[in-house]
C-alpha positions in Angstrom: -24.4 -60.7 -116.8 -27.0 -59.0 -115.7 -27.3 -55.4 -116.0 -28.4 -53.7 -112.5 -27.2 -50.0 -113.0 -28.4 -48.0 -115.3 -25.7 -45.0 -115.0 -22.7 -44.4 -112.8 -24.1 -41.6 -110.6 -27.5 -43.2 -110.4 -26.7 -44.3 -106.9 -29.5 -47.2 -105.9 -28.7 -50.2 -108.4 -31.3 -51.8 -110.5 -31.3 -55.1 -108.5 -32.0 -52.9 -105.1 -34.6 -51.0 -106.6 -36.2 -54.4 -107.9 -36.0 -56.0 -104.7 -38.0 -52.9 -103.0 -40.3 -53.6 -105.9 -40.8 -57.4 -106.0 -40.3 -58.0 -102.4 -42.2 -56.1 -100.4 -43.9 -57.3 -97.3 -45.0 -55.5 -94.5 -42.0 -55.0 -92.0 -44.0 -55.5 -89.1 -47.7 -56.6 -88.9 -49.5 -54.0 -87.4 -52.4 -54.0 -84.9 -55.6 -55.9 -85.8 -57.8 -52.5 -85.7 -55.2 -50.6 -87.9 -55.9 -53.1 -90.6 -59.5 -53.8 -91.1 -59.3 -53.8 -95.1 -61.1 -56.3 -96.3 -63.6 -54.2 -98.4 -60.7 -52.0 -99.5 -58.5 -54.7 -100.7 -56.5 -53.9 -104.4 -58.2 -54.8 -107.5 -57.2 -58.1 -109.0 -55.3 -56.4 -111.5 -52.5 -55.4 -109.3 -49.9 -57.2 -108.3 -50.4 -56.8 -104.6 -51.5 -60.1 -102.7 -53.6 -59.8 -99.2 -53.0 -62.5 -96.7 -55.0 -63.1 -94.2 -53.6 -64.5 -90.4 -55.7 -66.3 -88.0 -55.2 -63.7 -85.7 -57.4 -61.1 -88.2 -54.1 -59.4 -89.4 -53.5 -59.1 -93.0 -50.2 -58.5 -94.5 -49.4 -57.1 -98.0 -46.8 -59.2 -100.5 -46.0 -58.8 -104.2 -47.5 -61.8 -105.8 -46.4 -60.8 -109.2 -42.7 -59.4 -109.0 -42.0 -58.6 -112.4 -45.5 -56.9 -112.7 -44.7 -54.8 -109.6 -41.3 -53.7 -111.3 -42.8 -52.7 -114.6 -45.0 -50.3 -112.4 -42.0 -49.0 -110.3 -40.7 -45.7 -112.4 -37.2 -45.4 -111.2 -36.9 -49.2 -111.6 -38.5 -49.9 -114.8 -36.6 -50.0 -118.0 -39.5 -51.0 -120.0 -38.3 -52.5 -123.5 -34.7 -52.2 -122.8 -34.6 -54.8 -120.1 -32.4 -57.9 -121.1 -33.4 -61.2 -121.8 -31.4 -62.0 -118.9 -33.1 -59.6 -116.9 -36.5 -60.6 -117.9 -35.7 -63.8 -117.0 -34.1 -63.0 -113.3 -36.9 -60.3 -112.4 -40.1 -62.7 -113.8 -41.0 -60.0 -116.8 -41.3 -63.0 -119.3 -44.3 -62.7 -121.6 -45.0 -59.1 -119.7 -43.0 -57.3 -122.2 -42.9 -57.9 -126.2 -40.1 -59.7 -127.7 -37.8 -57.2 -128.9 -34.9 -55.9 -127.0 -34.5 -52.3 -127.9 -32.3 -49.7 -126.3 -33.3 -46.4 -124.0 -32.2 -44.2 -127.3 -34.8 -45.8 -129.5 -37.4 -45.6 -126.4 -36.8 -42.0 -126.3 -37.2 -41.3 -129.7 -40.4 -43.0 -129.5 -41.8 -41.4 -126.5 -40.6 -38.1 -128.4 -42.7 -39.0 -131.4 -46.0 -39.9 -129.1 -45.3 -36.9 -127.5 -44.8 -34.6 -130.9 -48.4 -36.0 -131.8 -50.4 -34.1 -129.0 -51.4 -30.6 -130.1 -51.8 -28.7 -127.0 -49.0 -27.6 -124.6 -51.1 -29.0 -121.6 -51.9 -32.3 -123.1 -48.1 -32.5 -124.0 -47.3 -31.8 -119.8 -50.0 -34.8 -119.2 -47.8 -37.2 -121.3 -45.1 -36.2 -120.3 -46.4 -36.5 -116.3 -47.4 -40.3 -117.2 -44.0 -40.9 -118.6 -42.6 -39.7 -115.5 -45.0 -42.1 -113.8 -43.7 -45.0 -115.5 -40.1 -44.8 -116.8 -38.0 -42.1 -115.5 -34.8 -42.8 -117.2 -36.9 -42.4 -120.4 -38.6 -39.0 -118.5 -35.2 -37.6 -118.1 -33.4 -38.8 -121.2 -36.4 -37.0 -123.0 -35.7 -33.6 -121.1 -31.9 -33.5 -121.2 -31.9 -34.4 -124.9 -34.6 -32.1 -126.0 -34.2 -29.4 -123.1 -35.4 -26.4 -125.5 -38.7 -28.1 -126.6 -39.5 -29.4 -123.3 -38.6 -26.8 -121.0 -41.5 -24.3 -121.9 -44.1 -27.9 -121.2 -42.4 -29.1 -118.1 -41.8 -25.3 -116.5 -42.8 -22.0 -117.8 -45.2 -21.3 -119.4 -47.4 -24.3 -119.5 -46.8 -25.1 -115.8 -49.1 -22.5 -114.8 -51.8 -23.6 -117.1 -51.2 -27.7 -115.3 -51.4 -26.0 -112.0 -54.7 -23.7 -112.6 -56.1 -27.4 -114.4 -54.3 -29.9 -111.6 -57.2 -31.0 -109.8 -58.6 -32.2 -113.1 -55.5 -33.5 -114.3 -54.7 -35.2 -111.2 -53.0 -38.8 -111.4 -52.6 -41.1 -108.4 -49.1 -41.7 -108.5 -47.6 -39.6 -105.7 -45.1 -37.3 -107.0 -44.5 -35.5 -103.8 -45.6 -35.2 -100.2 -49.0 -32.9 -99.3 -48.8 -31.7 -95.5 -51.9 -30.0 -94.3 -52.4 -28.0 -91.5 -54.5 -30.5 -90.0 -51.1 -32.8 -89.8 -49.1 -30.3 -87.3 -47.9 -32.6 -84.8 -47.3 -35.3 -87.4 -45.0 -33.8 -90.2 -42.1 -36.3 -88.9 -44.0 -39.3 -89.2 -45.2 -37.8 -92.9 -41.7 -37.5 -93.9 -41.1 -41.3 -93.0 -43.8 -42.1 -95.4 -41.7 -41.0 -98.4 -39.9 -44.2 -99.7 -36.3 -42.4 -100.4 -34.4 -42.2 -97.4 -31.4 -39.9 -99.2 -33.1 -36.7 -99.9 -30.7 -33.9 -100.7 -33.0 -31.4 -102.2 -36.7 -30.2 -101.3 -38.7 -27.8 -103.1 -41.7 -26.8 -101.4 -44.5 -24.4 -101.8 -47.7 -23.1 -99.9 -49.4 -22.3 -103.1 -50.5 -19.0 -102.3 -48.7 -17.3 -105.3 -47.8 -19.3 -108.2 -46.2 -17.7 -110.9 -48.2 -14.4 -111.5 -51.7 -16.7 -111.2 -52.4 -15.9 -107.5 -53.7 -18.9 -105.0 -53.6 -22.0 -106.4 -53.7 -24.0 -102.8 -52.6 -27.8 -103.6 -52.6 -27.3 -107.0 -49.5 -25.6 -106.7 -47.8 -29.0 -106.6 -47.1 -29.0 -110.2 -44.6 -26.6 -109.4 -42.1 -28.3 -106.9 -42.3 -31.3 -109.2 -41.5 -29.0 -112.6 -38.5 -27.4 -110.4 -36.9 -30.5 -108.9 -37.3 -32.3 -112.5 -35.2 -29.7 -113.9 -32.7 -30.4 -111.0 -32.4 -33.6 -112.4 -32.8 -32.8 -116.5 -30.7 -29.5 -116.2 -27.9 -30.1 -113.8 -27.9 -34.3 -113.2 -29.3 -34.2 -109.4 -30.4 -37.9 -108.9 -34.1 -37.7 -108.9 -34.3 -39.8 -106.2 -32.5 -37.3 -104.0 -35.1 -34.7 -104.5 -38.5 -34.2 -102.9 -41.5 -31.9 -103.9 -43.7 -30.8 -100.9 -47.0 -28.9 -100.9 -47.7 -27.4 -96.9 -51.6 -27.3 -97.8 -53.2 -24.5 -95.5 -56.4 -23.9 -97.8 -57.0 -21.9 -100.5 -58.7 -18.2 -100.6 -59.2 -19.3 -104.6 -63.2 -19.4 -104.6 -63.5 -21.5 -107.7 -61.3 -23.9 -106.0 -63.5 -24.1 -103.1 -66.3 -24.7 -105.1 -64.7 -27.1 -107.6 -65.8 -30.9 -106.2 -62.7 -32.0 -108.1 -60.0 -29.9 -106.2 -57.6 -32.1 -104.2 -56.7 -30.1 -101.5 -57.8 -28.5 -98.1 -61.3 -27.3 -98.6 -61.5 -24.1 -96.7 -60.2 -21.0 -96.3 -56.3 -20.3 -95.9 -54.9 -20.4 -92.4 -52.6 -17.3 -91.5 -50.9 -16.6 -88.3 -49.8 -18.7 -85.5 -51.2 -21.9 -87.0 -49.4 -21.5 -90.2 -45.8 -20.3 -88.6 -46.0 -23.6 -86.4 -46.8 -25.5 -89.8 -43.8 -24.3 -91.3 -41.6 -24.4 -88.2 -42.4 -27.9 -87.6 -41.7 -28.9 -91.3 -38.3 -27.1 -91.4 -37.0 -28.7 -88.1 -38.5 -32.2 -89.1 -36.5 -32.3 -92.6 -33.3 -31.0 -90.6 -33.8 -33.7 -88.1 -34.7 -36.5 -90.6 -32.4 -35.6 -93.7 -29.5 -33.3 -91.7 -28.1 -29.8 -91.9 -27.4 -30.4 -95.5 -30.7 -31.1 -96.8 -31.5 -28.0 -99.2 -34.6 -26.3 -98.6 -36.0 -24.3 -101.4 -38.9 -21.9 -100.8 -40.9 -21.6 -103.7 -44.4 -19.2 -104.5 -45.0 -18.0 -101.3 -47.0 -14.8 -100.7 -45.2 -11.7 -101.1 -44.8 -11.0 -97.4 -44.7 -14.6 -96.3 -41.9 -15.3 -98.2 -39.7 -12.7 -97.1 -40.1 -13.3 -93.5 -39.6 -16.9 -94.1 -36.4 -16.2 -95.5 -35.2 -14.1 -92.9 -36.1 -16.5 -90.1 -34.2 -19.7 -91.5 -31.7 -18.5 -94.0 -29.1 -18.6 -90.9 -30.6 -21.8 -89.1 -31.2 -23.9 -92.7 -29.8 -24.6 -95.8 -32.2 -22.7 -97.7 -32.8 -20.1 -100.4 -36.0 -18.7 -101.6 -35.8 -19.1 -105.6 -38.6 -16.3 -106.0 -36.4 -13.8 -104.2 -33.1 -15.0 -104.8 -33.0 -17.2 -107.7 -34.8 -14.6 -109.5 -32.4 -12.0 -108.5 -29.2 -14.1 -109.8 -30.4 -15.0 -112.9 -31.2 -11.0 -113.5 -28.1 -9.7 -112.3 -26.6 -12.6 -114.8 -28.6 -10.9 -117.7 -27.5 -7.4 -116.8 -23.6 -8.3 -116.1 -23.6 -9.8 -119.8 -25.1 -7.0 -121.0 -22.3 -4.5 -120.0 -20.4 -4.9 -123.3 -24.0 -3.8 -125.3 -24.7 -0.9 -123.0 -21.4 0.4 -122.7 -21.4 1.0 -118.9 -21.1 -1.1 -115.9 -23.8 -1.7 -113.7 -22.0 0.6 -111.1 -22.8 3.2 -113.5 -26.3 2.7 -114.4 -29.7 3.3 -113.2 -32.7 1.1 -112.5 -36.5 1.8 -112.4 -38.3 -1.7 -111.4 -42.3 -2.0 -112.6 -43.3 -4.2 -109.5 -42.1 -4.2 -106.0 -43.1 -7.7 -104.6 -40.7 -10.4 -104.0 -38.9 -10.7 -107.3 -38.7 -6.6 -107.5 -37.1 -6.1 -104.4 -35.1 -9.3 -104.7 -33.2 -8.1 -107.7 -33.0 -5.1 -106.3 -31.0 -6.2 -103.4 -29.1 -8.1 -105.5 -28.1 -5.4 -108.0 -27.3 -3.5 -105.0 -24.9 -5.7 -103.1 -23.3 -6.2 -106.6 -22.6 -2.6 -107.3 -21.4 -2.0 -103.8 -18.9 -5.2 -104.3 -17.8 -3.4 -107.5 -17.4 0.4 -106.3 -16.6 -0.4 -102.3 -19.7 1.8 -101.5 -22.2 0.8 -99.2 -25.2 -1.3 -99.9 -27.1 1.4 -98.7 -25.6 4.2 -101.0 -26.1 1.3 -104.0 -29.9 1.6 -103.4 -29.8 5.1 -104.6 -29.2 3.7 -108.1 -32.8 1.8 -108.0 -36.0 2.7 -108.1 -39.2 1.1 -107.6 -42.6 1.7 -109.1 -45.5 -0.2 -107.3 -49.3 -0.1 -107.7 -49.3 3.2 -106.3 -46.6 4.6 -108.3 -43.0 5.2 -107.3 -41.6 4.6 -103.9 -40.6 7.4 -102.2 -40.3 8.6 -98.8 -43.5 10.2 -97.9 -45.1 6.9 -98.4 -43.2 5.2 -95.8 -46.1 4.9 -93.2 -48.0 2.7 -95.8 -45.3 0.6 -97.3 -44.4 -2.8 -96.4 -41.2 -3.4 -94.9 -39.1 -5.0 -97.8 -39.9 -1.7 -99.7 -38.8 0.3 -96.8 -35.0 0.5 -98.1 -35.9 2.0 -101.8 -38.2 4.4 -100.7 -36.1 7.6 -101.7 -36.1 11.3 -101.1 -38.2 12.7 -104.3 -41.6 14.2 -105.0 -44.4 11.3 -105.9 -45.1 10.3 -109.1 -48.0 7.9 -110.0 -46.9 7.4 -114.1 -44.5 5.0 -115.1 -43.6 7.5 -118.3 -43.3 10.5 -116.2 -41.5 8.6 -113.8 -38.7 7.6 -116.6 -38.4 10.8 -117.7 -37.5 12.3 -114.2 -35.2 9.4 -113.1 -33.3 8.7 -116.8 -32.8 4.8 -116.3 -30.4 2.8 -118.3 -32.5 -0.2 -117.1 -36.4 -0.9 -116.9 -37.1 -4.1 -115.2 -40.8 -5.4 -115.5 -42.1 -7.8 -112.2 -45.6 -6.6 -112.3 -47.5 -9.4 -113.9 -49.5 -6.7 -116.0 -49.9 -7.6 -119.8 -48.8 -4.6 -121.9 -47.1 -2.6 -119.2 -44.5 -1.8 -121.4 -46.5 -0.2 -124.1 -45.2 1.8 -127.3 -45.0 5.0 -125.0 -43.0 3.4 -122.3 -40.7 1.6 -124.9 -40.2 4.6 -126.9 -39.4 7.1 -123.6 -36.8 4.2 -122.9 -35.1 4.6 -126.4 -35.1 8.3 -126.3 -32.8 8.4 -123.0 -30.5 5.6 -124.2 -29.0 4.5 -127.1 -29.1 0.6 -125.9 -31.9 0.9 -123.7 -32.3 -2.6 -121.5 -35.8 -4.0 -121.2 -36.4 -7.0 -118.8 -40.1 -8.1 -119.1 -40.0 -10.8 -116.5 -43.7 -11.8 -115.5 -44.9 -15.3 -116.1 -46.9 -16.7 -117.5 -46.7 -15.3 -121.0 -49.7 -13.9 -120.8 -48.7 -11.5 -117.8 -45.7 -10.3 -119.7 -45.3 -6.6 -119.4 -44.6 -6.5 -123.4 -43.5 -9.2 -125.9 -40.1 -9.5 -127.6 -41.7 -8.3 -130.9 -43.3 -5.4 -128.9 -40.1 -4.2 -127.5 -37.9 -4.4 -130.7 -40.0 -2.9 -132.6 -41.3 0.3 -130.3 -37.3 0.8 -129.7 -36.3 0.3 -133.6 -34.3 -2.9 -132.7 -32.3 -0.6 -130.3 -33.2 -2.3 -127.0 -31.4 -4.8 -125.3 -34.3 -7.4 -124.4 -34.9 -10.2 -122.2 -38.0 -12.0 -120.9 -39.3 -14.8 -117.8 -41.0 -16.6 -120.5 -39.7 -17.8 -124.5 -40.4 -15.5 -127.4 -39.0 -16.2 -130.8 -36.6 -14.4 -132.6 -37.8 -10.9 -134.4 -36.3 -9.2 -137.6 -35.8 -6.0 -137.6 -34.5 -3.4 -140.1 -33.2 -6.7 -142.0 -31.3 -8.0 -138.4 -32.1 -10.6 -136.7 -32.8 -10.1 -132.7 -32.8 -12.8 -130.2 -34.4 -12.4 -127.2 -33.1 -13.7 -124.2 -35.0 -15.7 -121.7 -34.2 -14.4 -118.2 -35.1 -18.1 -116.8 -34.5 -19.4 -113.4 -33.5 -22.4 -114.5 -30.3 -21.2 -115.6 -29.7 -20.7 -111.8 -31.1 -23.1 -109.2 -30.3 -26.3 -110.9 -26.7 -25.3 -110.9 -26.7 -24.0 -107.3 -28.7 -27.0 -106.4 -26.2 -29.6 -107.5 -23.0 -27.3 -106.2 -24.8 -27.2 -102.6 -26.0 -31.0 -102.6 -22.8 -32.6 -104.0 -20.3 -30.7 -101.9 -22.9 -30.9 -98.7 -23.0 -27.3 -98.1 -25.2 -26.6 -95.0 -25.8 -22.9 -95.9 -26.8 -20.7 -99.0 -26.0 -17.2 -98.6 -26.4 -13.8 -101.2 -22.5 -13.9 -102.1 -23.3 -17.6 -103.8 -26.1 -16.1 -106.2 -24.1 -13.3 -107.0 -21.0 -15.9 -107.9 -23.8 -18.0 -109.7 -24.9 -14.5 -111.7 -21.3 -13.6 -113.0 -20.5 -17.5 -113.6 -23.6 -17.4 -116.1 -22.5 -13.9 -117.3 -19.1 -15.3 -118.0 -20.8 -18.1 -120.2 -22.9 -15.8 -122.3 -20.3 -15.5 -126.0 -19.7 -12.8 -128.2 -21.8 -14.5 -130.6 -24.6 -14.4 -128.6 -24.1 -10.6 -127.5 -23.7 -9.9 -131.7 -27.9 -11.0 -131.5 -28.6 -9.0 -128.6 -28.8 -12.3 -126.4 -27.7 -11.6 -122.8 -27.8 -15.5 -122.2 -26.3 -18.4 -123.2 -28.4 -21.2 -125.3 -30.5 -23.1 -123.4 -29.3 -26.1 -125.3 -26.1 -25.6 -123.0 -27.5 -25.3 -120.0 -26.2 -28.7 -118.2 -22.8 -27.1 -119.1 -23.8 -23.9 -117.7 -25.4 -25.7 -114.8 -22.1 -27.9 -114.3 -20.1 -24.6 -114.6 -22.1 -22.8 -111.6 -22.2 -25.5 -109.5 -18.3 -25.6 -109.6 -18.3 -22.3 -108.4 -20.5 -22.7 -105.8 -18.9 -25.7 -104.2 -15.6 -24.2 -104.1 -16.9 -21.3 -102.4 -18.6 -23.3 -99.7 -15.0 -25.0 -99.4 -13.1 -21.3 -98.8 -15.9 -20.5 -96.2 -16.1 -23.5 -94.5 -19.4 -24.9 -94.6 -19.2 -27.8 -97.2 -19.4 -31.2 -95.3 -18.2 -33.3 -98.4 -14.6 -34.2 -98.3 -13.2 -32.2 -101.0 -12.2 -33.5 -104.4 -8.8 -32.9 -105.9 -10.8 -32.5 -109.3 -14.2 -31.0 -108.8 -15.2 -30.7 -112.3 -14.5 -34.3 -112.5 -16.2 -35.2 -109.1 -19.2 -33.4 -110.2 -19.8 -35.3 -113.5 -19.6 -38.1 -111.8 -22.2 -37.3 -109.1 -24.5 -36.0 -112.0 -27.3 -38.5 -113.0 -27.2 -39.1 -116.7 -29.8 -41.4 -117.8 
């Protein structure tokens, strides 16, 4: 019997994938003027045959179906094709004689990857594996999450975006929709081969991590995020679509780079930009339905808040920079309560950085305080202070403040100095989201240690080069007293004979699980309550053993179970609130496990 199904949750069978790969023929022959391709025929080494007709029209067919199948990453099984499959799919002779297992192929791929000496070379290798054999690629990520997460996502993905045009491969990994495509967005969505899309991650590339405007090079972020949807939460890869809205770039280096893959002009803003985003949001909803999850990623600060407010009540959408980051930080703060000895309702917070991440985290903390105390969100904000490039945000600065900062403009004197701000406010927690390396210097950390027995210091900026301090610096400056977390990974540090394990406040703890819950239950809405539920679930999974080392997050090695628990809580909430569209299963955990893709 020919095995055609790689896993129960991988809904498309191998046979269906094979048919798509081996029997592609144009479904309807376009008019002759559109098919003047005689001088653009594929090289003879490919599996595509151009067939000319008397009327001048050319069709394309696969004359070498087995060869084509092996070039289809979602269907290719490589050496693991059985002998029966090799005969049925015309693969005999195209593969060496040995029939292996996916376990062995994964081990072979990991051996090859470990021979690479730099993170960016490992990233390139992983992309080539994704372009060749998706099962092996996702098996690698699933089984070696701790080792590979820093490669496929932060911090290496930042460098990958900066070099994206130079390491670009021709295999389409997502859709590029430019400002010149206004009026044709629905047509472009039709060009993507998968029709059952449930999750779209999209960016305009304006503010990639802490690296600024990356333009079309920002595609590395949606690709990486959706890879983690699958690796960390089992969302089937064929249901995921990465998208870049290419509106140009203000990065002069890229505009002058002959290899730059994007629109070579200054970034378009205003009405034309709004028109493109609106057309995309509505075209995606029209094509894939109300329940398609649209994840905003790495838009500019003011744009991100504006677009979230505009679409959060009409589309199934969230902004990971604002809400996902907020949820993972809140989860860490909730987990830290046994260490700090104070519930968050009794804590005071100072943020260095008041962009999308800073104000997003502050908003969710205020909501959590309000839930815990019965106060209003407005009252709860009085426990939260923000510092931007001009110093402490206070009422006297309101005329010059962006709208998202205004709720945190408290009645207090101006204060341009961070140490003076800490001395005045005496916060229990200091949270860095400013992308300024070394901003949490020895003086700052020591001041936090003077104020608190167990100060909370979260240096969350990515990539590592932009972190406000390292784990070693934070622990050393506070004599091992601080409760530390960071956005990028750091090694454990031994202080006074005690091993201190830094927590990594990585969004991958949150967005894959939220995505799985939304997609599997068919939710049509994502609100802030979902993000609080995700944070509470995450905090509940941090064990006493984790806390003994000072770590406020569960091990990344358990991230699939973490995502499953978050997805279960999110889905249950969706059913309670009435915006889940899939019939409610009797056993939610069992349903989700069956839904999850397992390579």
